N, C-alpha and C positions, 0 to 999 in steps of 0.2 A: 769308551771306557775310561779315557783319561789316565788318572794315575792309579796304580795298583800295587799290591805287594806279592811278591814270589816267596815260596817257603824256602828256596835255596839262596836267597840273597838278603843281606842286611839293609839294602837300599829300597827306596821308592822307585818304581818303575813306571814308564809311560808308554802309551799306545796312541799313535797318531791316526785317528779314523780315516779310512779312505786311502791310505798309503801302505798299511800293514807295518809300519816302522814301529819296532819295539826297542827301547833302550833304557838303561839305568839313567836316573837323574843324577846320581852320586849323593843324593840327600839321605842321610840315615833314617831308618824306620821308626826308631825309638829314641827318646831323649831320657832325661832324668826325671821328668814329672809329666803329668797330663798336659801342662801347659806347654812345655818344650815339645811334646808329641804333636800337638796341635800346630805349633809353629813350623815344625819340620814338614808336616803335610802341606802347610800353606806354601812354603818354599818350593816344594816338589810341584804343586799345582802352578806356580809362577812360571817355572821352567817349562812345564807342559804347554802352558798358554803361549809362551814365546815361540816355542818349537812348532805349534800348530799354526800360529800366524805366519811364521816364515815359510811353512810348507804350503800354506793356502797362496801366499803371494808368489812363491816360486812356480806353483802349478799354473797360476794366472799369467806368468811371464812378467811379474812386476819386479823391478829392481829396488831392493831395500836400501835406502840411504838414511843413515842415522846422524843426528848432529853430533859434532865433537865437543867434548868439555874437559877441561883439565881436572886432575885429581883434586887438587886444592879447592876448586870452585865446587866440585860435587860434595867434597867433604864438609865444606862450609854450609851447603844446602842441607846435607844429611844431619848435621848437628842442630841446626835450627828447627828441622820439621821432624826429626825422629828422636834424637838424643835427648833434646831438651824437654820432651814429653815423658820421659822415663823416670821412675823413681830414683834409679842410680845414676842420674844425669852428670854429676860431677866427677864420678870415676870414669864414665865412658868418654867424657870430654878430655880427661887426661890421656886416656888411650888414644883418642883421635889426634892429639897434639903429638904423641909419640910416633904414631903411624906417619904423620905428615913429614917427619924428618927423613923418612926413606922415600916414601912415594910421592912427596911433593915435586919430585923432578920430572914427573910424567906429565907431558903436555896434552895427552888424550888418555882418558880412562880405558879406552879399547886396547892400549898397549900393555896393559898389565895382564900378564897370562900366568899359568901355573908355574912355569919355570922361574918367572921373576919373584913370585911370592915364596917358592922354595928357597931362592937365594936369600931373600929377606929373613926367612926363619932360621937359616943357618947362621946368618950375621947376627941376628938378635939372640939367638941361644947362647952366643959367647959372652953376653952381657948380663942376661937375666936367667932365671929358672925356667925350665920347659913349661911349667904350668902357667906362667906369666905371657909367654908366647902364645900359648893356647887361647888365653882370654883376648889377647890383641887379635888373633886370628879370627876369632868368632865375631868381633866387631867389624873386621875387614870383609868377612863374608857378607855380613848383613848390609854393609855400605855398597858393595858391588851389586848385591841383589836388588838393592833399591834402584839401581841404574837400568833395571830391565823393566820394559822393552824399549824405553826412550833412547838410551845410549848404548846398550848392549843387547845383543840377541839373547844371551843367557849368561849367568855367572860363570867365569872360568875357573872358579875355584870351589864350586858347590860341593864336590866330592873330595876335596883334598883333605887328607888325614891329619888330624892333630897329633903332637908328640905323645908318645906313650909316657905316662906318668904314674909310677907305682905309688899307691896310696899308703902312706904311713899311718901307723895307728895313732888315732887322735890323742893328744895328751890330756889327762885328767888331773886336776889339782888334787893333792892329797890332803887329808884333814890336817896333818902337822904343818904342811906348807901354807894352808889357809890360816892356821893359827898364827904363823909368824907374820904373814902379810897383814893381817888385822892388828897385831901388836905394833907393827912398824909404821902405821898410818895415823893420820889425824881423824877426827870425828867424821869429817867429811869423806875422807877415804874409806873408812869403815862402812859408811852408808852406801856409797856407789859399789863398792866390792860385794857387799851382802846383796845388794839389789841385783847385781848382774848374775849372782850364783842362784839366788832364790827364785827369782821371777822368769829366768831365761830369756829375759829381754836382751835385744842385740845393742851394741855400743851406741848406736845413734840415738835409740830410744832413751838410753840411760843418760847420756850427756845432755840431751836437749829437754829433759823432763822439767815441767813447771809445777808449782805448787798447786794451781787449780786442778792438775790431773791426780793429785794425791788425795784420796778420800780417807781421812782418818776414822770418821765416824763408822764406815763400813769395812775398814781395814782393806782398802783395795786401791789399785792403780789403773788408770785409764790411759793406755798408750795412744798416741795420735802419729798419723803418718808412718805407720810401721811397714817395713819391708814385707813382713809376713802379717797376716790379719790376727790380731789378738782382740778378745773381747775385754772384759774386766779381769785384770790379773790380781789374784789374792796376794795380800801382804802378810808375811810371816811375822811371828811375834817378835823375833830379833830385828828384822828390817823395820818394824813399827817402832821399836825402841831406838834404834839408830836414827831414824828420820826425826824423831821427837827431840833429838839432841841438836838439830841443825837450826839456825836462825832463818826466819822467813821473811827477811826484810827486802828481798828482791823477788822477781818473777822466777827466776831460775832456782832449782833445788840445789844445784851445784855450781854457784856463780863463778867460782875461781876459774873455770874452763872457759869463761866467756869474757874475761877482762883483757883488754889490749890485744885482742885478736881480730884479724880481718880475713875475710874469705870464708866460704861455706864449710871448709873442712878444718878451720882453725881449731875449734873446740874438741873435735875428735882427734886431732893430732896431739893436742895438749894432753888428753886422758890416757892416750897410748903411751905418750913419754913419761906421764906420772906412774903409770903401772910399771913400766920398765924400771923406773927408778925405785919404786918399792920392792920390786923383784931383787934388785941388787942390794938393797938395805936388808932385806929379809933372807938373804942367800938362798933364793929360789931361782933355779935355772930358767932363763927366759929366751924367747926367740926359737924359731924352728931350727935354725942352724945348730943350736946347742941342745936339740932335743928337749927344749924347755917349753913353758907355757906362754900363751899369747892372751889377748883379752877375749878373743873368741872362745878360749879354753873354759873361761868362766860359765858361758852358756852351756858348753859341752858337759861341764862337771855337774851342773845342776840337773840336767836331763839324765845323766848316767846315774847319779845317786837316787833320783826318783824311781828309776826302773829297778835298780839294785834293791831298793827298800819295799818293793811290792807294787808299786803304781803300775797300772796296765798301760799298754802302748797308746790306747786311744786317750786315756787321761792325759799322758805327757804331750800327745799331739795337740790336744786343746790347750793345754797350758803354754806350750811354746809357739802355738799359731801355725803349726805345720798342716799342709793340706793333704798329705798322703803318708802312708805308714812307712814307705821306703826311706823317706828322709829321717824318720825317728830311728829306725833299725840301725842306722849307722853309729848310734849312741849306745848300743847294747854290747857290752864288753865280755870278754871270756872270764872277767872277774865276776860276773853275775853269779849269785849264789845257785841259781837253778842250773845254769850252763855248767858250773863247776861240779855240782852234785851229779849230773848226768855223765860227765867226763870220768868222775870217780868210779861210778857204777860199772863202768866197762871193765875195769880190772878185777872187780869182785866176782868171786865163784857164784854160779848159780844156786839158789837155795831149793832143795828137794821138795817136791809138793807132796804132802802126805794125803 
């Protein structure tokens, strides 16, 4: 049977044929998207394969001796052969450097157990938000899972729970706040602010945009290397006008973010700092700590406004490059006119039918 699901459990289970052994893998049965669901099943199947191999060797009287590897050595291998092939390689490499501060002390990967990781989570939570610890824990889980079965019989933390994080209502930029931001910026600021709101493009797609991707004759933008897949993104009239105001004397549409900067994240850091400075100048609250806006709120604002103005979920899915409706539904607010109308109807008396 291998791995299977039980209606009374949130995890994948395994059955070792010939032994009757049934046990939870500790791997959740569902993620946040179809891709995550498939990855979780793959993790459960890896654990099952390792357990089945161990059972077969034990039945044959074979002693399983695994090579020993230091944490830092395996982390280096993991970055070269796993992380560097991912689209978010820079961010994941940063997480690996942070994990090395704590786990680099381990001479053997096999010495890292659930208690050690829980102690790290407690220590790390004193420094950063629980959501940050959760992201780092996800990378650590994948790192340890990649050591199975060569160095580990199974991942010791496959079923370790993340910190509970209460989801805050995502911030949406008001029209008045948008007006003040646009008034406080330069022509270049107006263009990238408008692009982030009107096209639903992510920060990296905006800051790395080049003029060959801007198609004025068809009023469209062709994103490249997007985290989520976009086809051609339509250009609104106000974005068309804003881009026409910019000089095209370099390859970059927004060249100021690419001057005197080194490293793969330098340009993104510059535009984030520029956005924060504009918020201060325009008296717009910024940063999650102040219940203010972040750059990602611009994408959120565009999606929310499109839904509120009557666009279908499927249309916004296509515009934003999302692959499933669950991702888009996060952008539907109680401010939606249809939702508000439904709420108001609850308090109205029933109309007598004649």
